[in-house]
C-alpha positions as CSV (number, residue, x, y, z in Angstrom):
1,X,-0.2,0.2,-0.1
2,X,1.4,3.6,-0.7
3,X,2.2,5.7,2.3
4,X,-0.3,8.4,3.0
5,X,1.4,11.5,3.9
6,X,0.2,13.8,6.7
7,X,-0.2,18.0,7.5
8,X,3.5,17.8,9.0
9,X,4.5,16.2,5.6
10,X,2.4,18.7,3.8
11,X,4.0,21.6,5.0
12,X,8.0,20.9,4.9
13,X,7.1,20.3,1.2
14,X,5.7,23.4,1.2
15,X,8.1,25.1,2.7
16,X,11.2,23.4,0.3
17,X,9.4,24.7,-2.7
18,X,8.7,28.5,-1.5
19,X,12.2,28.7,-0.1
20,X,14.0,26.7,-3.4
21,X,16.3,29.1,-4.3
22,X,18.4,29.8,-8.0
23,X,22.0,30.4,-6.7
24,X,24.5,32.3,-8.0
25,X,28.3,31.7,-8.2
26,X,29.0,34.1,-5.5
27,X,26.6,32.1,-3.5
28,X,29.0,28.8,-3.3
29,X,31.0,27.5,-1.0
30,X,34.2,24.8,-0.5
31,X,32.4,21.9,0.7
32,X,32.5,19.3,-2.0
33,X,29.3,17.6,-2.9
34,X,29.7,14.2,-3.5
35,X,29.3,11.3,-5.8
36,X,26.1,10.2,-3.2
37,X,24.7,13.7,-3.7
38,X,25.0,13.8,-6.5
39,X,22.9,10.2,-6.9
40,X,21.0,11.3,-4.4
41,X,19.5,14.4,-7.1
42,X,19.2,12.2,-10.4
43,X,17.3,9.6,-8.1
44,X,14.8,12.8,-7.9
45,X,15.1,13.5,-11.1
46,X,14.3,10.4,-12.9
47,X,11.5,9.6,-10.6
48,X,10.0,12.7,-12.7
49,X,6.8,12.4,-14.5
50,X,7.4,11.8,-18.1
51,X,4.5,11.7,-21.1
52,X,4.3,7.9,-22.6
53,X,6.4,7.5,-19.3
54,X,9.1,8.3,-22.3
55,X,12.0,9.2,-19.4
56,X,13.7,11.1,-22.8
57,X,16.0,12.7,-20.1
58,X,19.7,12.7,-20.1
59,X,22.3,14.1,-17.3
60,X,25.9,14.6,-17.8
61,X,27.7,15.3,-14.6
62,X,30.8,17.9,-15.3
63,X,33.7,18.0,-12.6
64,X,36.4,18.8,-14.8
65,X,37.9,22.4,-15.5
66,X,38.3,22.2,-18.5
67,X,34.9,21.6,-19.8
68,X,33.4,24.2,-17.0
69,X,35.7,27.1,-18.8
70,X,34.6,25.6,-22.0
71,X,31.0,26.3,-21.3
72,X,31.9,29.5,-19.4
73,X,33.4,31.3,-22.6
74,X,29.8,30.1,-24.3
75,X,28.2,32.2,-21.4
76,X,30.4,35.0,-21.3
77,X,29.5,35.4,-25.6
78,X,26.1,35.3,-24.7
79,X,26.0,37.2,-22.0
80,X,27.5,40.5,-23.7
81,X,24.7,40.4,-26.5
82,X,22.0,40.0,-23.7
83,X,23.4,42.6,-22.1
84,X,22.5,44.7,-25.4
85,X,19.3,43.7,-25.6
86,X,18.6,46.1,-22.5
87,X,19.2,50.4,-21.8
88,X,20.2,52.5,-19.8
89,X,19.3,51.8,-16.1
90,X,18.3,48.6,-16.8
91,X,21.3,47.5,-18.8
92,X,23.6,49.0,-15.9
93,X,21.8,46.8,-13.3
94,X,21.8,43.6,-15.7
95,X,26.0,43.7,-15.5
96,X,26.4,44.2,-12.3
97,X,23.7,40.8,-11.2
98,X,26.4,37.2,-11.1
99,X,24.4,34.8,-13.7
100,X,26.1,32.1,-13.1
101,X,28.1,30.0,-11.0
102,X,29.9,27.4,-13.8
103,X,33.5,27.9,-12.3
104,X,32.7,28.3,-8.7
105,X,30.4,25.6,-8.5
106,X,31.5,21.6,-7.7
107,X,29.4,20.2,-10.1
108,X,27.3,21.1,-13.6
109,X,25.5,19.0,-14.9
110,X,24.4,19.2,-18.0
111,X,20.1,17.5,-18.5
112,X,19.3,17.0,-21.8
113,X,16.6,16.1,-23.8
114,X,16.9,12.4,-26.5
115,X,13.6,12.2,-28.0
116,X,12.3,8.9,-29.4
117,X,12.3,7.7,-32.5
118,X,9.3,6.0,-32.1
119,X,5.7,7.3,-31.5
120,X,5.2,8.4,-28.3
121,X,1.5,7.9,-26.1
122,X,0.5,11.2,-25.5
123,X,3.3,13.4,-27.4
124,X,1.6,12.8,-30.9
125,X,-0.3,16.0,-31.0
126,X,1.9,18.3,-28.6
127,X,5.7,17.0,-29.6
128,X,7.1,19.5,-27.0
129,X,5.9,17.4,-24.0
130,X,8.7,15.1,-24.5
131,X,10.9,18.2,-23.5
132,X,8.6,19.4,-20.9
133,X,9.1,16.0,-18.4
134,X,12.7,17.1,-18.9
135,X,11.7,20.0,-17.3
136,X,10.2,18.1,-14.8
137,X,12.8,15.8,-14.3
138,X,15.2,19.6,-13.2
139,X,12.4,20.8,-10.9
140,X,12.0,17.4,-8.9
141,X,16.0,17.5,-8.8
142,X,15.8,21.5,-7.9
143,X,13.3,20.3,-4.7
144,X,15.5,17.6,-3.3
145,X,18.8,19.5,-3.7
146,X,17.1,22.2,-1.4
147,X,15.9,20.1,0.8
148,X,19.3,18.8,1.6
149,X,20.4,22.1,1.6
150,X,22.7,22.1,-2.0
151,X,22.0,25.3,-3.9
152,X,21.4,24.8,-7.5
153,X,21.8,27.6,-10.2
154,X,20.2,26.9,-13.5
155,X,22.4,28.8,-16.4
156,X,19.9,29.7,-20.0
157,X,22.4,32.5,-21.1
158,X,24.2,29.8,-23.3
159,X,25.0,29.0,-26.8
160,X,23.3,25.2,-26.6
161,X,25.1,24.3,-29.6
162,X,29.1,24.8,-28.2
163,X,27.3,23.4,-25.1
164,X,26.5,20.2,-27.1
165,X,30.1,21.0,-29.0
166,X,31.8,20.6,-25.5
167,X,30.0,17.9,-24.1
168,X,30.0,15.9,-27.2
169,X,26.8,15.2,-27.0
170,X,24.8,13.2,-29.9
171,X,23.2,15.5,-32.7
172,X,19.9,14.1,-31.8
173,X,20.1,15.1,-28.4
174,X,18.6,18.9,-26.9
175,X,20.2,21.1,-23.9
176,X,16.9,22.0,-22.2
177,X,19.0,23.0,-18.5
178,X,23.2,23.4,-17.3
179,X,22.9,23.4,-13.7
180,X,25.7,24.4,-11.4
181,X,25.4,22.8,-8.3
182,X,27.3,23.4,-4.8
183,X,26.8,24.0,-1.3
184,X,26.0,27.2,0.1
185,X,26.3,29.3,3.3
186,X,22.9,31.0,3.5
187,X,19.6,30.7,1.1
188,X,18.4,34.5,1.0
189,X,15.0,35.1,2.6
190,X,13.6,36.6,-1.4
191,X,14.5,35.7,-4.7
192,X,17.7,37.8,-6.0
193,X,16.5,39.2,-8.6
194,X,13.5,40.1,-6.9
195,X,15.9,41.3,-3.9
196,X,17.6,43.9,-6.5
197,X,14.0,45.4,-7.7
198,X,14.6,43.7,-11.5
199,X,11.0,42.1,-11.6
200,X,8.0,42.0,-8.8
201,X,6.3,38.7,-7.4
202,X,2.7,38.3,-9.3
203,X,0.0,38.2,-7.6
204,X,-2.4,35.4,-7.7
205,X,-5.3,38.1,-9.2
206,X,-3.1,38.4,-12.0
207,X,-2.2,34.8,-13.0
208,X,-5.2,33.1,-11.8
209,X,-8.6,33.1,-13.9
210,X,-11.4,30.6,-13.7
211,X,-13.1,28.5,-16.3
212,X,-11.6,30.7,-19.1
213,X,-9.7,34.1,-19.5
214,X,-11.9,37.0,-18.7
């Protein structure tokens, strides 16, 4: 019989969700992340729901500094392009942000979507469901990491093709997430971008509708 959870369990999960943070490079400390830690995180990821039970994820655990440096170089290039999308105070604020921890984090994790060569139940009408399944795996990993007081940062300012080349990824694989993983001295009380005034939390009335859009 499957386990039933109580109100205390639900509250712990609610706290983990609420206190999850996107961790930047200036937050990681020198405490090592063991292979056992990574195995725990990957096991959580592989317990995620997937369309048609296809489990279309692949993971590359990166500790080698030369590989990290190759990935960071594509971040530097992409970040310069990203900065150009903003002007005035917003651009100055962007340039002041620490947006990755590729070299600082003891472990990097590249998460790929590997499409099936045959039809997948539930994916025939919405092919993107395979990629969404991989995102579910990342969220599982992220929440498990927070429960272990391990920080995770998702780096999206990258050239995915250059990352694939650095990792010798197969042609069919698509990069979905590049994560920086490590222990931190503290987790911020609120998301950093909210604290710095980049964006504010949307209210429930802005995003939740009943029956149909107003």
